[in-house]
N, C-alpha and C positions, 0 to 999 in steps of 0.2 A: 505492498498499498506503500500509496504516495500522495503527498500534501498538494493540492495549489494551491497558487500564488490569487492573490486578493487584487485585486485594484481599490483605490481610493487619491480619492482626492483635495483639494486642499479648499481653503476657503472661499476662495472665486470660483470653486468647481474644474477649477484645470489644473491638472498635475504637469508639472514642472517636465519641457522635455529633458532635465534627467533621465527622473521617473520613467516618463517613456521609454527612454532608450533605453533600459536596461531593464523593465517588462518584455520587449522587445524581442533582448540576447535569450532573454528566462526561455521563451514560449520559443522560440531558433529551435534553441537546443534539447529546450523539453518536448520537444515537437523529434527532432533526430534521435529524442534514447527511444521514444514508443517505438518512428522509425524500423530502427535498428533493430526494436524487441521481437518486433510484428516479423522480421527477418523471418529472426533467429525459434516462431514458433510456427513461421510455416515448414520451414525444414523438419524442425519436429512429427510434421501433418505427412510431410512430405515423407521423409524418414516408417511411417507409422503404416505407410502405402498409401493414401486419398491424393493421389492428382489431383486431383477436381480442385478440390475443397486450399492446395496446395498452389493451383494457379493463379484461385482466387485470391487468397488473399497477397497472391507474389501482386496484381492488380492492384487490390488498390494497398501496396504499398507503393510501385512506381508512380503513384497521385497523390500520393505522400512525399518523397520526396521529390515531387514538379510543388505541389503549394511551399515544402519548406524552402523552397527555392524563389521562391517566392518570396518570404516570407524576408528573408538570409537580404532578394537584391534589394528589400523596402525598412529595412534596415540600414543596409546599407549607403542609403542617400538619407540617413537621418542623423548617421554621424556621421 
């Protein structure tokens, strides 16, 4: 089990940019960790003999990678 970071704002309702950048860095890293875990899960499923489910999970992993790449690009424009 892991904890998810909760976003909070300051008096004016807007978080400072450094907080937003830190949150984006955390999310990109966190998502990459989950993607890596899914890849391992997919391999375990394949090893258990279920090629169809392996292929579906790996398709999701590919989409996670694409999304993570987009988030990383967005982050690069913040820093």
